[in-house]
N, C-alpha and C positions, 0 to 999 in steps of 0.2 A: 466175842467183842460186841456183836450186834445186840446180844441180850443185856450187855452192861450199859449201853447207851440210854435206853429208856429209864433205867434205874438212876443214872447220873442226872438225867434231866429232871426226874422227879425230886431227887435230893436238892437240886438247885432251886426248884420252885418252892420246896418246903423252907429252905434257908431264907429265901427272899421274903416269904410271908412272915416268918418269925422276926426278921430284922425290921420289917415295916411295923409290926406290932410293938417292937421295942422302941422305935422312934415315937410312936404315938403315946405310949404309956410312960416314957421317961422324959417328959417335958421339963421336969424340975432338975434333971440330972444332965447337964450339958456334956460332961465327960463321956457318959454312956452313949448319948446321942452321937457324939463325934466318932466313937469306936464303931457304932453300928453303921454310920455313913461310910467310914473307911472300908468296912467289910463289904458293903454293897458295891462300892467302887471296885474292889478287887474282883468280885464275882463277875460283874458286868464287863470288866476289862478282859477277862479270860474267855468270855463267851458272849458274842454279840446277840444271840437269841435271849440271853438273860435280860438285856435291856428292854426287849420287846415285851417279855412277860411282866417285867416290873412296871412298864407303862400300863399294861392291861389291868393289873390289880390296883391301879391308882397311885402307885408309889412315886411316879415321876412328878405328878402334880403336887403331891404332899411335900416332897423335898423342895420343890420350887417355892411353895408357900412358907416352908420352914426357913428358907434362906431369907425371905423378906421379913418374917415376923419375929424370929428369935432375937433375944436381947444379948445373946452371947456371940462374941466375934468368932470364937473357935468353931461354933456350930455353923455360922454363916459361911465361913471359909470352907469347911468340910462339905456343906451342902452344895455350894457352887462348884467345888472340885468334882463332886459326884455327878452333877448335872452335865458338866463338860465332858466327862469320860463317857457317859451313856450316849450323849449326842454324837460324840466323835466316833463311836463304834457302830452306831446304827443310824441310817439316814432317816428312818421313820421317826425316831425319837428327836432327831434334829428338827424335822418339820413340825413336830408337835410343840417344841419349845420356841420355835422362831416366831415370836409374836411381839408386837409393839409394847405390850405390857411388861414382858421380861426385859426388853431393852431399856425401858424407863426405870425399872428397878436397878439395873446395872449402872445407869447414869447416876442415880442417886448415891449408890455406893462409891462411885468414883469422885463425885463432887463433894461428898460429905467430909468435912474436916476431921470428924471423929473416926473415920475409917482408917485403919492402919495400913501400912504398905502391903502387907501380905493379902489383906482382903481386897485391896485394889488390884493386886496382881491376879487373884482368882477371878475377879470380875472381868478383867481384860482377857483372861483365858477363855471364859465362856463366850465372850463376843467373838473371839477368834474362831472358835468351833462353830458357832452359829453362822458365821459369814463364809467360812471356807467352802468352796465349791457350791455356793448357794447364792444365786442372783437375788432371791428374795431377801436374804440376810444383808447383802450389799446395799439394797435399796433402803431397808429399815435402818441400817446404821447411819445412813445419810439423812433420812427424813425425820427420824426421832431426835436428831441433835447429838447423837452419840459420837459422830465424827468430830464435832467441835471439841468435846471433852478429851478425846484421844489426841487431838492436835495440841491442846494445852498441856497435856502430860508430856508429849514429845518435846516441847520447848522448856518445860519448867522442872522436870524431875531431876535432871543433872544440871547443876548450876555452875560447876567448876570444870575447867578443861583438864586440870591435873587430878586424875582419879587415883585414889588409894583403895584399891579393891580388897585389900586385906582388912580394911575397916568394915565391921559388920553392917553398920547403917548405910555406908556408901555402897556396899555390895548389894544390899536389898533394893536400894534405889536404882542401881544399875540393872538388876533383874527386872524390875518394873518397866524401866525404859526400854530394855531389850524386848520385853513382851509387847509393848506398845508398837515398836517397829515391826514386829512380826504380824501384828493384827492389821496395821496399815497396809502391809504387803498383800494380805488376802482380801482387803477391801478393794484393791485396784486390779487384782489379777486372779485368773482361774475361777470363774470366767473374767475376761478383761472387761473393765467398767470405765468407759471414757469419762463419765461425769465425776466419778470418784478420783480419777487421775487428775482432772483439772483442779479439784479441790486440794489435792496434795501439793499442787504447785506452790501454794503459800508457804510450805515448809522447806522449800529448797534453800533460801538464804540461811536459815538456821543450820541446815545440814552442811552447807558449805563452810560455815564458821567452825563447826566441829572438825571437819576434815582438815582444815588448815591448821588448827591448833592442837590436834590430838592424833598422834600416829599409832595409837594402841590398836592391836588387832580386834580387841573387844568392842571398839567403837567403829572401826572401818568396815568390818564385815556386816553388821546390821544396817549401817547406813548405805553401803553399796547394794545390798539386797533391796532396800526400800527405794533407792533412786532408780536402780535398774528396772524393777517391775513397774514403777510409775511411768518411766519413759517408754516402756516396751510398746512398739507398734502405734505410737501416737506422735505424729509429726508436730502438732501444735505444742504439745508439752515439751518435746525435744528442743524446739526453737526457743521456748521460754527459758528452759534450763540453760541453754547456751547464752542467752541474753543477760542472765543474772550472774554470769561467770562460772557456772557449774562445770563446764567442760575444761576451762582453764585450771580450776582447782583439781579436778581428777587427773589432768595431765601432770600437774606439779607433784601430786602424790605418787603417781606412777614413776616419774623420773627419779624421785627420792628412793622409792622402794627398789627400783631396778639397780640403782647405785649400791644400795645396801645388800642386794641379793648375792653379791660376790662374797659377802662375809657370812651371811646367815641364810639357811634354807627357808626359815619362816618368812623372811622378807620376800623371797622369790615366790612363794606360794600366795602370799598376800598381794603381790603385784599381779598375779593371775586373776585374783578376785576383782581388782580395780580394772584390769583389762576387759573383763566381761562387762563391767558397767560402762566403760567407754564404748564398747561395741553396741550396747543397747542405745546409746546416745546417737551414734552415727549411722546405724543400720538403715534408717529410712530418711536420712537428712543429708542434703548436699551442701550445707552452709558451714561445715566444720573444717574445711581444708586448711584455711589460714591458721586456725588454732593449733591443729596437729603439726603443721609445718613449723610453727614457732617453737615448739618444744621438741622437735625432731623425734616424734613418737614412732615413726616407722623404724628408724635405726635402733631405738630403745627396745621395741618389740622383737626385732631380729636378734639383738643381743640376749634378750630374755629367752628367746626360743632355743638358744644354744646351751642353756643351763642344763647340765647333765643329770641333775637330781629331780627334775620335773617328770611326772608320768605322762603317758600318751594322751590322756583326756585333757590335761592342762595345756599341753603343747597344741592340741587340736583347737582349743579356745583361742590361743594366740594366733594360730594360722587363720582362723575364721575372722578375727579382728583385723588382721593384715589385709585379708581379702576385701573387707568393707572399706578399709582405709584407702585402698588403691582402686576401688571399683569406680567411683564417680569423680575422683579428683586426682587421677594418676599423674597428670602433668604438674600440678602444684606440689604434690607430695614428693615427687622425684627431686624437687628443689631442696627439700629438707635433708636429703641424703648428701647433697653437695656441700652443705654447710654455709658458706658465705654468699653474699650478694643476692640473697633470696628476694628481697624487696625490689631490687632493680630488675631482676629477671621476670618477676610477676608483672611489673609495670610494663616491661617490653611486650609481654604476652597480651596484656590489655590493649596496648597501642596497636598491635597487629590486628586484633579483633575489630578495632574502630576503623582501621584503614581498609578493611576488606571490601567495602563498597567501591572505594576508589580503584582498587585493583580490578574489580569486575568491570568497571567502565573501560579501563584500558584493554581488558581482554576482549570486550565487545568491539572496540575500535580495531584491534588486530584482526579479529574475525571478519569484520566488514572489509578490511583491506584484502584479506585472503580471498574472499568471495569476488571482489572486484578484479583482482589479478587473474583469477580462474576464468571469469567472463572474458577478459581480454585474450587470454590464451585460447579459449574456444573460438573467438572471432578470428584470430590469426590462423587457427587450424582450418577453419572454413575457407578463408581466403587462399591458403596454400592449396587446398583441394581444387578450388576453382581455377587457380593458376595452372595446376597440373593438367586439368582438362583442356585448357586453352593451348598449353604446350603440346599435348598429344595431337590435337587437331592441326596445329601448325607443323608438327613433325611429319604428319602424313602428307601435307601439301608439299613440303620440301622434298620428301622422297619421290613424289610423283614428278616434280620439276626436274630433279636430278636424273631420273630415268629418261625423260625427254631429251635433256641436254646430252646425256651419254649416247643415246641413239643417234642424235644429229652429228656428234663429233666423229663417229666411225662411218659416216655415209660415204659413197663412192666419189663425190665431188665436193670440194670446198665451196664451190659456187652455189651448189644446191643448199649447202649448209647455211651460207649467208642469206640466201633467198628465204629459206625457212625461218631463220631467226628474224629476218626483216619483217616477214609476214606476221610473226608472233608479236613483234613490237608494235606494228600497226594495229593489230587486234587489240592489244592492251591500251594503246592510245585511244582507240575508238571508244573504249569503255571508260576512259578517265582513270585508269589504274596504272599507267606506265611508271610514273615516278614512285608511286607507292609500292608497286610490285618489285622494282629493283631494290628499293631500300629494305623492304621486308625480306626479300630473298637473301640479301647479304647478311642481315642480322640473324635470321633464323638458322642459316647455314653455320655461322660461327658459333651460335649459342648451343646447338645440339650436336656439334660435330663429334664430341667425345662420347656422347650417348648413343649415336646412330652407327651401326656397323657399316652401312653403305658409305659413310664419310671416310672410312679408312682408305678407300681407293680413289678418293677424289682429291685433287690437288688444287689448293687455293693460292691466291696471290698473297703478297706480303701483308697487305692490309687485313685480309681475312685471317691470317695467322695471328696477327696482333689481337684481334677480337677474340679468337679462340683461347689465347692465353689469359686474357682478362676475364673470361667467363668463369673459370673455377674460383677466382678471387671473389667474384660477386656471390657465388654460392656459399663460400666460406663465411662471408660477412653475414649473409642471411641466416645461416645455421648458428653462428655465434650469437646473434641478437636473440634468436629463439631460445637458445640454451641459457642466456643470461636471464631472460624472463622466467623460465622454468626454475632456475636457481633462486630467483627472488621469491617466487611462490613457495618453494620448498622451505626456504629460510624463514619466511613469515609463519608458515604452519608449524615449524619446529619451535619458534618462540612461543606460540600460543599453547602448544602441548606442554612445554616445560613450565609455563606459568600455571597451567591448570593443575598439575600434579605437585607443585611446590607452593601453592597459595597458602 
């Protein structure tokens, strides 16, 4: 096998040399030249190295000049077809041919009224090959004015919406138009070219008209490819497409195809093509929500997803589009599934958004009130602690007094008891505390009788018992007031928390 490879290579080189000589010496025989060019095309298509060798022996430049200078249309067509094949199979040949000079020749072929449809189609094919995966070619197609010619062909080649593709002339025009669509696709994509994408925006209205008036797959597929690649990863172009009604048109076509998909499989598959184009329009743009909701696109996609004859790749495209639909406008798109009253619900959402500042003001007022109540609660707590300290001090004094009284009451003589009490009273009087001491003594004894174990064995008068019974009521009132304030703080805090999570 290895010994045969050099032999085949040598045979290929010999054949190319002979064919090139035939082209040079058969200038008066266009039929022979055409046959030689077709043979060269076949050899280069089977072996990419053949194109490199053909370039090395000068064949590539000769064929290019032949396409320009020949007076015979069949030779021009065959020469352009050969150039396209060689450039498509080998990147070095593509770079060699990618010159402004060749683009100008191609423009002349396309704009010349004497050029037949097939010659124009071959010219478009060469442009496609030179631009594909080649940023230099994308730049030249724009700077040389070639893009302008392609745009004119896109608008003018097909003049009627009702196509009879069985007619030979109509079919040839359709093939030219389809080639133009494919060439425009490579002008804007792979690599992506923002400038060319913006230039293609001018063709959107014409594309929309065709989508609205012709539901043939032969029209929808090329247009969807062109629109999808022009919109891809370009927010500016996406917004423009939506502004001229492009997304509305796509949605209308999708709704119609989804309805027809229950009858024919071809409609279901064509609906997937349109779905991909819709996805290209909404993937990087958040301004599409109302349009999709208007046509209930989410529900249509879900219905299309359930089609049993679609393959996994097609269903994946639908799921991806659904993800983009619900990614940035889930709230609005959910309304499209409910059906009725969408406008009212959207208006209600907008009203809530406008009133959010007012709600925040109320929340701040509630928070301020909560903080104020908490401060009051802290102050009351401090006062209660001080009160407890005072009570403890008074309690100790009462206990000491009770001990003295108890000791005096069990003395040997009542007279000594009276004398001792009299002395104590005189002592209190001398210090100015007599009336205060008696009053304080009675109050403190009744206030802490229930809390002091010593008071269990102490017998009070009827008045002291009355004070003792009243004391628990005072404590209950104090506890009730404190509990009410705590409940008020807790209630206000609950209101604030509920507002914060339901705003």
